[in-house]
N, C-alpha and C positions, 0 to 999 in steps of 0.2 A: 365162628361167624354166626351172627343173628341179624334179623332185620326188624325194622319198625315201619308201620304204615302211618302216613300223615294225611289229614284231610286238606291241609294247606301246604304250600311250598315252604319247607323248613330251611333254615339257614344252612344246615349241613348239606342239603342237596344243592343249594345255590352255590356254595363254596366249591363243591366237587365239579359242578358243571362249568363254573368260571375257569377253574384250573384246566380241565380237559378240553372243553370245546372252544373257549375263547383264548386262553393263554397258549395252549399247545397247538390247537388246530386252526386258530385264527378266525373263528366265526364271530360275527358282530351282533347278529340278532338272535341271541340265545334264548331270551325269555319272551313269552308271548301270552296272549289272553287265555290260551288253553291251560296254562299253569294254574289258573284260578279254578278251573273245572275238574282238574285231575286229582287223583290220589297219587301220593308220592311214596315210594319205597326207598328206604335208606338202609344199606348194609353196614354193620359195625364189626370191627375186630376189637374185642374188649369194648372200650367206649369210643374208639376212634372211627369216625365215618370214613368208609373206604370205597363205596360205590352207591349208585342210585339209578332209578328209572322213574318214569311216571306212566300212568295208565288211565284209560277212559274208554267209554263205549262210544263208537261213532255210528250214528244212525244211517248215514249215507253208505257206509261199508257193510252195515249189519254185522259188525264185529267189534271185539275189543281191540284196542291199539296200545301197544307198549312203545314208549319212546324215550329219548334222552338217556339212553343206557350208557353209563359212564363209570369207569373204574380209575382210581388214582394210580399214577404211573408205577409206584413201588409195589403195587399189588397185582399188576397184570401178569398173566401167565400162571396164576395161582387158583384158577377156576372160580374167581369172584364173579366174572361176567356170566358164566354158566349158572352160578347160584342165583344171581339176580333174575335172569330170564326164567329159569325153572320155578323160582319162588313166585314171580309175578303170574306165570301161566297157571300155577296151582291155585291161585286166588280167583281165576277167571273161568267162566263156563263158555263153551262154544268156540267159534273161530277166533284166533288171535292173529293180528297183523302187526307188522312193524315196517318202518321206512328206513332201510339199512343203508349205511354208507357202502358203496360198492366194495371197498377194501375189506369190509367185515362180512361180506356175503357168505363166505365159506364157514365162518364161525357159526352163523345162524343155521346154515344147512346141516351142520353136525348136530344141531339141537332140534332138527325135524322141520324147519321152515323151508318153503319153496318159493322161489321168485316168481312174480307175475307182472305183466304189464310192461310198459316202456321204462327205460332209464330216464330219470329226470335229474334236475340239478337244484341243490339248495346252497346258495352262496358259492356257486361255481364248483361245488363238490358233488360228484355223481352218486345218486341214490337209486335204489330199487325197492319196490314194495314186495314184501314177503308175507306168507301166511302159513298157519299151521292149524 
């Protein structure tokens, strides 16, 4: 596995996010204005894009934020998500936050993140803020 960083949202990241968040999970509003401000990390197996995330600095949180962490179905359970999160964190200094789907909270806890604040909903899906 290796990764590339993009200054703009690449087609590879779009395709992964469409597959995972829109087709599999049913989200409708996957893309937003933040995509223009973020850097995008795409993980490859050989030349095949298999996972992605985006990251940015949030002034109101005084922290870096990692989001839209997604791995294509056939690569789940192969530590690709862990590789994505650890790679992104290694690029960032200071506190790192993420807005986790509640069902993924345990995964992020294993990577050193701790939940804080209230549970909120994004398109009827429960999420919690976590930080490391």
